[in-house]
Each structure stands twice: as structure tokens, then as C-alpha cells.
C-alpha positions as CSV (number, residue, x, y, z in Angstrom):
1,X,98.8,117.4,96.8
2,X,101.7,119.3,95.3
3,X,101.0,119.8,91.6
4,X,103.7,122.3,91.3
5,X,105.2,122.5,87.7
6,X,108.4,120.7,86.4
7,X,110.7,122.1,84.1
8,X,109.2,123.9,80.9
9,X,105.8,123.8,83.1
10,X,105.2,119.9,83.1
11,X,103.0,119.2,86.6
12,X,104.6,117.1,89.4
13,X,101.0,114.9,89.9
14,X,102.2,111.4,90.3
15,X,103.2,109.5,93.3
16,X,104.7,105.7,93.3
17,X,101.6,103.9,93.3
18,X,100.8,105.9,89.9
19,X,104.2,105.7,88.7
20,X,104.0,101.9,89.3
21,X,100.8,102.1,87.4
22,X,101.8,103.4,84.6
23,X,104.4,100.8,83.6
24,X,102.1,98.1,84.8
25,X,100.1,99.5,81.8
26,X,103.4,99.1,79.5
27,X,104.0,95.8,80.9
28,X,101.0,93.9,81.2
29,X,99.1,94.7,78.3
30,X,98.9,93.6,74.5
31,X,102.3,92.0,74.8
32,X,101.6,89.3,77.0
33,X,98.5,88.1,74.7
34,X,100.8,88.5,71.4
35,X,104.3,87.7,72.4
36,X,104.4,84.1,74.0
37,X,103.4,82.8,70.5
38,X,105.9,84.0,68.0
39,X,108.9,83.4,71.2
40,X,108.0,79.7,71.3
41,X,107.7,79.5,67.8
42,X,112.1,80.4,68.1
43,X,112.5,78.9,71.6
44,X,110.4,76.3,71.7
45,X,110.3,74.6,74.8
46,X,112.9,76.8,75.7
47,X,110.3,79.4,76.3
48,X,111.0,79.6,79.9
49,X,114.0,80.1,79.6
50,X,114.2,83.0,77.1
51,X,112.0,84.5,79.9
52,X,114.8,84.5,82.2
53,X,117.5,85.9,80.0
54,X,115.0,88.5,78.9
55,X,114.1,89.4,82.8
56,X,118.1,89.5,83.6
57,X,118.4,91.9,80.8
58,X,115.7,93.8,81.7
59,X,116.6,94.3,85.4
60,X,119.7,95.4,84.5
61,X,118.2,98.0,82.4
62,X,115.9,98.5,85.2
63,X,118.7,99.5,88.0
64,X,120.6,101.8,85.5
65,X,117.8,103.8,84.0
66,X,116.1,104.2,87.6
67,X,120.0,105.5,89.1
68,X,120.5,107.6,85.8
69,X,116.2,109.4,86.3
70,X,117.0,110.3,90.2
71,X,120.0,111.8,89.1
72,X,118.2,113.7,86.1
73,X,114.9,113.6,86.9
74,X,113.7,115.5,83.2
75,X,111.5,114.3,80.5
76,X,113.2,112.3,78.2
77,X,114.6,109.2,80.0
78,X,117.4,107.6,77.7
79,X,117.7,110.8,75.2
80,X,118.6,112.6,78.5
81,X,121.2,110.8,80.2
82,X,122.8,109.4,76.8
83,X,123.1,113.6,76.1
84,X,124.1,114.6,79.8
85,X,126.4,111.3,80.1
86,X,127.9,110.8,76.8
87,X,127.6,113.7,74.4
88,X,125.3,114.9,72.2
89,X,124.7,112.2,69.4
90,X,124.5,109.3,71.9
91,X,121.6,110.4,73.2
92,X,120.0,111.8,70.0
93,X,121.0,107.9,68.7
94,X,118.8,106.8,71.8
95,X,116.0,109.0,71.7
96,X,115.5,108.2,68.0
97,X,115.6,104.5,68.3
98,X,112.7,105.0,71.1
99,X,110.8,107.2,69.2
100,X,110.7,104.7,66.4
101,X,110.7,101.9,68.7
102,X,107.8,103.0,70.9
103,X,105.8,104.1,67.4
104,X,106.2,100.6,66.5
105,X,105.2,99.5,69.8
106,X,102.3,101.9,69.4
107,X,101.0,100.5,66.1
108,X,100.7,96.8,67.1
109,X,99.1,97.8,70.4
110,X,96.2,99.6,68.1
111,X,96.1,97.1,65.8
112,X,95.3,94.0,68.9
113,X,92.8,96.5,70.2
114,X,90.8,96.3,66.2
115,X,92.0,92.3,66.2
116,X,90.0,91.7,69.1
117,X,87.1,94.2,68.2
118,X,86.2,94.2,65.1
119,X,88.3,91.2,63.3
120,X,88.8,92.1,59.4
121,X,88.0,95.9,60.4
122,X,91.5,96.0,62.8
123,X,93.0,99.0,61.1
124,X,89.9,101.2,61.0
125,X,89.6,100.7,64.6
126,X,92.7,100.9,65.4
127,X,93.5,104.7,64.1
128,X,90.1,105.4,65.8
129,X,91.6,103.8,69.1
130,X,94.8,106.4,68.6
131,X,92.7,108.8,68.2
132,X,90.6,108.4,71.3
133,X,93.5,108.0,73.3
134,X,95.4,110.9,71.7
135,X,92.9,113.4,73.0
136,X,93.0,112.0,76.6
137,X,96.2,112.4,77.0
138,X,96.0,116.3,75.6
139,X,93.4,116.9,78.4
140,X,96.0,115.9,81.0
141,X,98.2,113.2,82.3
142,X,96.1,112.5,86.0
143,X,93.1,111.3,84.0
144,X,95.3,108.7,81.8
145,X,97.1,107.9,85.3
146,X,93.1,107.0,86.6
147,X,92.6,105.2,83.5
148,X,95.8,102.9,83.2
149,X,94.6,102.2,86.8
150,X,91.5,100.7,86.2
151,X,93.1,98.8,82.9
152,X,96.0,97.1,85.2
153,X,93.0,95.5,87.6
154,X,91.2,94.4,84.6
155,X,94.0,92.6,82.9
156,X,95.2,91.6,86.2
157,X,92.1,89.5,87.1
158,X,91.7,88.3,83.8
159,X,95.2,86.5,83.4
160,X,94.9,85.4,87.2
161,X,91.6,84.0,85.6
162,X,93.3,81.8,82.8
163,X,96.0,81.0,85.4
164,X,94.1,79.0,87.6
165,X,91.9,78.0,85.3
166,X,94.4,76.5,82.8
167,X,96.7,75.0,86.0
168,X,93.3,73.5,87.4
169,X,92.6,71.6,84.7
170,X,93.2,68.1,83.6
171,X,95.1,69.3,80.2
172,X,97.6,70.8,82.0
173,X,101.0,68.6,81.7
174,X,104.0,69.6,83.9
175,X,106.1,67.1,81.8
176,X,105.9,70.3,78.8
177,X,107.9,72.6,80.9
178,X,110.8,70.2,80.4
179,X,113.6,71.7,77.7
180,X,114.2,69.6,74.7
181,X,115.4,69.1,71.7
182,X,113.3,71.5,70.0
183,X,115.8,73.9,71.9
184,X,118.5,76.3,70.5
185,X,121.2,78.7,71.8
186,X,120.2,80.8,68.8
187,X,116.3,80.2,69.3
188,X,116.5,81.3,73.4
189,X,118.3,84.4,72.7
190,X,115.5,85.4,70.4
191,X,112.9,84.4,72.2
192,X,114.2,86.4,74.7
193,X,115.0,89.6,72.4
194,X,111.3,88.6,71.3
195,X,109.6,89.1,74.9
196,X,112.0,91.7,76.0
197,X,108.9,93.5,73.5
198,X,106.9,93.2,76.7
199,X,109.2,94.0,79.3
200,X,110.2,97.2,78.4
201,X,107.3,99.6,79.7
202,X,108.8,100.7,82.8
203,X,111.1,102.8,80.0
204,X,107.2,105.3,80.4
205,X,108.3,105.8,84.3
206,X,111.4,107.5,83.5
207,X,110.3,109.5,80.7
208,X,108.0,110.8,83.1
209,X,110.7,112.4,85.4
210,X,109.0,115.8,85.3
211,X,105.9,114.5,86.5
212,X,106.0,112.8,89.7
213,X,106.6,114.0,93.0
214,X,109.8,113.5,94.4
215,X,111.5,112.3,91.2
216,X,114.9,111.1,92.8
217,X,113.0,109.1,95.4
218,X,109.4,108.0,93.5
219,X,111.4,106.7,90.1
220,X,114.1,104.4,91.5
221,X,111.6,102.5,93.7
222,X,108.7,102.8,90.8
223,X,110.9,101.5,88.4
224,X,112.1,97.9,90.0
225,X,108.5,97.6,91.9
226,X,106.9,97.3,88.0
227,X,109.1,95.7,87.1
228,X,108.9,92.8,90.0
229,X,105.3,92.3,89.5
230,X,105.4,92.1,85.5
231,X,108.1,89.1,85.6
232,X,105.8,87.6,88.1
233,X,102.8,87.9,85.9
234,X,104.7,86.8,82.8
235,X,105.8,83.9,84.4
236,X,102.7,82.5,85.0
237,X,100.7,83.2,82.3
238,X,104.3,81.3,80.3
239,X,104.2,78.0,83.0
240,X,100.5,78.2,82.2
241,X,100.4,78.5,78.3
242,X,103.5,75.9,78.4
243,X,101.4,73.3,80.5
244,X,98.5,73.7,79.0
245,X,99.1,74.1,75.0
246,X,102.8,72.8,74.8
247,X,105.4,74.7,72.9
248,X,104.6,73.4,69.8
249,X,100.6,74.4,69.8
250,X,101.7,77.8,71.4
251,X,104.0,78.6,68.6
252,X,101.0,78.7,66.0
253,X,98.3,79.7,67.5
254,X,97.4,83.3,67.1
255,X,95.5,83.7,70.3
256,X,96.9,81.5,72.7
257,X,95.2,82.6,75.9
258,X,92.1,82.2,74.5
259,X,92.9,78.9,73.5
260,X,94.2,77.8,76.7
261,X,91.1,79.2,78.0
262,X,89.0,76.7,75.9
263,X,91.9,73.7,76.1
264,X,91.2,74.1,79.9
265,X,87.1,73.2,79.4
266,X,86.5,77.2,80.3
267,X,84.9,78.2,76.6
268,X,82.6,80.4,78.6
269,X,86.3,82.6,79.6
270,X,87.1,83.5,76.0
271,X,85.2,86.3,75.4
272,X,86.4,87.4,78.8
273,X,89.8,86.8,77.4
274,X,89.1,88.8,74.2
275,X,88.1,91.6,76.3
276,X,90.8,91.5,78.2
277,X,92.5,91.8,75.0
278,X,91.8,94.4,73.8
279,X,91.3,96.8,77.2
280,X,95.2,95.3,78.0
281,X,95.9,96.8,73.9
282,X,93.8,100.4,74.8
283,X,96.4,100.8,78.6
284,X,99.8,99.8,76.6
285,X,98.2,102.2,74.2
286,X,97.2,105.1,76.1
287,X,100.9,104.5,78.4
288,X,102.9,103.9,75.3
289,X,101.8,107.4,73.2
290,X,102.1,109.5,76.5
291,X,106.0,108.5,76.7
292,X,106.8,108.8,73.1
293,X,105.6,112.0,73.3
294,X,107.8,113.2,76.5
295,X,110.7,112.0,74.5
296,X,110.1,114.2,71.4
297,X,109.2,117.2,73.9
298,X,112.7,116.7,75.4
299,X,114.3,116.2,71.9
300,X,112.2,119.1,70.6
301,X,113.7,121.4,73.1
302,X,116.8,120.7,72.0
303,X,116.2,121.4,68.6
304,X,117.1,117.8,67.3
305,X,113.2,117.8,66.2
306,X,111.7,120.9,65.4
307,X,111.1,123.4,68.2
308,X,107.5,123.7,67.3
309,X,106.7,120.2,69.2
310,X,108.6,121.9,72.5
311,X,105.3,123.5,73.4
312,X,103.4,123.1,76.7
313,X,99.6,123.7,77.0
314,X,98.9,126.9,79.2
315,X,95.9,125.2,80.9
316,X,96.3,121.1,81.0
317,X,100.4,121.4,81.2
318,X,101.1,118.9,78.8
319,X,103.1,118.6,75.5
320,X,100.2,119.0,73.4
321,X,102.1,119.4,69.9
322,X,104.2,116.7,70.6
323,X,100.9,114.8,71.5
324,X,99.1,115.2,68.3
325,X,102.1,114.4,66.3
326,X,103.3,111.0,67.9
327,X,99.0,110.4,67.7
328,X,99.0,111.7,63.6
329,X,102.4,109.4,63.1
330,X,100.9,106.0,64.7
331,X,97.9,106.2,63.3
332,X,99.3,106.6,60.0
333,X,101.7,103.4,60.6
334,X,98.5,101.6,62.3
335,X,96.8,101.3,58.8
336,X,99.5,99.5,56.9
337,X,102.0,97.8,59.9
338,X,102.1,93.6,60.3
339,X,102.0,93.3,63.8
340,X,104.8,90.2,64.7
341,X,107.0,92.3,61.9
342,X,106.5,95.2,64.0
343,X,107.2,93.7,67.4
344,X,111.1,93.0,65.7
345,X,111.5,96.3,64.5
346,X,110.1,97.6,68.1
347,X,112.4,95.2,70.0
348,X,115.5,96.3,68.1
349,X,114.9,100.3,68.7
350,X,114.4,100.0,72.2
351,X,117.2,97.0,72.8
352,X,119.8,100.1,71.3
353,X,117.8,102.9,73.4
354,X,118.9,100.6,76.9
355,X,122.2,99.9,75.4
356,X,122.8,103.8,75.5
357,X,121.5,104.0,79.1
358,X,123.4,101.0,80.3
359,X,126.7,103.0,79.0
360,X,125.6,106.0,80.7
361,X,125.0,104.8,83.8
362,X,128.5,103.1,83.8
363,X,130.0,106.9,83.9
364,X,127.6,107.5,87.3
365,X,130.1,108.3,89.9
366,X,129.8,106.8,93.7
367,X,128.2,109.9,95.0
368,X,125.8,109.8,92.0
369,X,124.4,106.7,93.4
370,X,126.1,104.2,90.6
371,X,124.7,101.2,90.3
372,X,126.9,97.8,90.8
373,X,129.6,97.6,88.0
374,X,128.5,94.2,86.8
375,X,124.9,95.7,86.2
376,X,125.5,98.2,83.2
377,X,128.0,96.0,81.8
378,X,125.5,93.1,81.6
379,X,122.8,95.2,80.3
380,X,125.0,96.4,77.5
381,X,125.6,93.3,76.5
382,X,122.5,91.7,77.0
383,X,121.1,94.4,75.1
384,X,123.4,94.3,71.7
385,X,122.9,90.3,71.8
386,X,119.7,90.4,71.9
387,X,118.9,93.3,69.2
388,X,121.2,91.3,66.7
389,X,120.0,88.1,67.2
390,X,116.2,89.5,66.9
391,X,115.0,88.2,63.0
392,X,117.1,89.5,60.4
393,X,114.2,91.3,59.0
394,X,114.0,93.1,62.2
395,X,117.6,93.7,62.5
396,X,118.4,95.2,58.7
397,X,114.6,97.7,58.9
398,X,115.9,98.7,62.5
399,X,119.9,99.4,61.9
400,X,118.3,101.8,58.5
401,X,116.1,103.7,60.6
402,X,119.0,104.3,63.1
403,X,121.4,104.7,60.6
404,X,119.1,107.6,58.6
405,X,119.2,108.8,62.4
406,X,122.3,109.4,62.6
407,X,122.5,111.0,59.0
408,X,119.9,113.6,60.0
409,X,122.3,114.4,63.1
410,X,125.2,115.1,61.3
411,X,123.4,117.0,58.7
412,X,121.8,119.0,61.0
413,X,125.2,120.0,62.8
414,X,126.7,120.6,59.2
415,X,124.0,123.1,58.9
416,X,124.5,124.5,62.0
417,X,128.2,125.3,61.4
418,X,127.5,126.2,57.9
419,X,124.7,129.5,59.3
420,X,128.0,129.9,61.9
């Protein structure tokens, strides 16, 4: 196995299979257990339309990201693409949006673990989960990939059991899948933005650009594969939840998959679903912390964040300081965050991140693997549309944090000019 170091000492250990599994570990995670309920609350019986719209935008983002990652196989994802293709500011804005948005996602995932493992003490469990997985990431990404593989297999088995039990039960009603008067255009768009929270995991593959073997071939193959599998799984779960619970009951359910298992007449499956939710959240948290730390590493190399965070451990070949700082910040946020509000905030930051990715993909030339022109156009327009149709609190808080990042960039530039 080729384990030669990439730029800055990171080791290339991951092949296509491991890269796909890491992406699935983020996409088929806690999102599938929590996102359908608020999305159904927004779109009603139009939930499946929202899912389809989120998938179209995710496909465009995935295609643009894959082509860019093949051209720029470095840690940092769209932070690097924006910097190289659009200019320093746009790279900074993308990196900032990713870090703050995915920090919120990490907090959500850790709280899902807590709520299923020890209800009433979810914040304590959440912080403990963050500490444990940060330690795992610090001793090597290859161990993280192995654990993620086990998590993905278990979660897929749990979801398959719910789908088979739900659709095979007498409570499933295909009539509940029909779009009714409770569906509005605004509601569908908002649902798509909320469901995008669950689809965004393929970014983990791009941010590992320095740790995959033959990244010019591996990344463009792994991203669409992971997205396609995740879309199939989400569609099957959404159809099952709507057919068994209906849109109104789904919208008000704190644990929709567990409720669907109970409604299907299989109460014995409920503890398995709860265990699956906790394991899925751990898998997502593992991959998310991994991806955020690599973006922090890339930004620290360029001094958009403290340069000390760019250090790579001489033995384990991982950005250990970035890992520790990200883990500490996520732990603090997990102690105070509200799960549903954090989903919207995270979606806003990540949609802005992918808007920059699509704009960067537009600049690729024919000899650089440029995607069809419609792909970055639809992706950019879709990201901005979904971002600004999210719940107003998410839009306001997300825009404020992005503005703070832009101000920090301006201050950094001014100080640099003053020193010269």
C-alpha cells in the first residue's frame, strides 16, 4: 500500500472504497434520523419534492466539487478552490462558512448521541463523545476510516429493517405520498434547505484530498458514488415515513424512525433504531471533525487562522493541533446548542460554501475537466435560493457570522499592509 506523504506530511492511505465510506458516514448519519421531521413541518406532503430538489442541488455541488478536487488535490476543499480560482477573499469566505457551519453540525451530531444514550443528560454525553472521537482522529485517519466502515454497515442494516417493516405493514398507505393542499413553494424550498443538511457529507471526501491515493481519479469517482447511495437510502426512508406516519404526524415526531417502527407493529425494533441513531451520529461526528480539522489546517497554512494550527504530527501524520482546537470548540458549542436551530444554521453556512464551489467550477477550462456549463450555474443558483429560504433565524444568524468572517479578513489585510 502506498502511504507516501502528501503536501505538509499527510499520508495517502485511502482508496475509493474508504473515501466512499467516509462520505457515507457523514451523509447517512444522524441527519436521516432527525432531518425528515422539520422538513415535513415545512413542506407537508411535499416532502419528497423537497428531497428531490435537495438532491439536484447536491448533485451539482458534488460534480463541481469532484472536478475541482481532481484539479486541486489538497486538504481544504472549497477553501482551496475559491482561493485558487476566484481569489483570496472567496477562499477565506468559503473556508469560514464551512468551519462555522460544520462546527454546528458536529454539535448536532454529538447531541443526537446524547439524546439517545442518556436522555436528560445529553449535553454531558455529547461532550464526552466529542472528546473520545477527537482522540481517535488524532492517532490517525486510517483508524477513523475503519471505524466508519463498521458504523455505515450497521446503520444501513437498521434503516433497511425500518423500511422493510414499515412498507410491509398494514399501516402503510400509499395515498399519504400524494401532494396535498398543505404544500407551498416556499415550504418545499425550506424543506430542501433543511434536508441539504443531511446530504452535505460528500464534502468530507474533497477535504481529504491529501490523504487519498491517486486523488485525480479517486475523488471524482468516490463523490458521485457516495451521493448516489445516500440519495437512494434517503428516498426509501422518506417514502416509508410518509406512508406509515403521514406528513402531519411525521412533522411532530421527535424520533420519526422509532415511531414508524412502533406504528408498524414492531415495538421490539424501537431499541434497535435508537441504537442505530446513536451509532449513526457517532459516525457522522467522526467524519465531520475530520473534515473541519482539514479545512482549519489549510486555512492555517495560509495564515487565515493562527499558523500554529498547521502543524502535522511527526508520528501519526495528522494535523493534531487543528484536531484538538476543533474538538474543544465543538465541545463548548455542544454544551449549549439547540439541535433544530443548529440544523438551519449549519445548512446556511454549507450552502454558501458550495455556492463558492460552483462559482469556482465555472472557471475551469476544457482541458481542466470542466463540467457541463449548466452544472455550476444550477448549483450556484440553487445554493443561494435554498440558503435564503431557510428559517429566518438561521438566515440572520448565518449571515451575521459570515459577515464577521469577512470583517476579520479585512482587518487581517489591513494589519498586513500596515506592517509593510
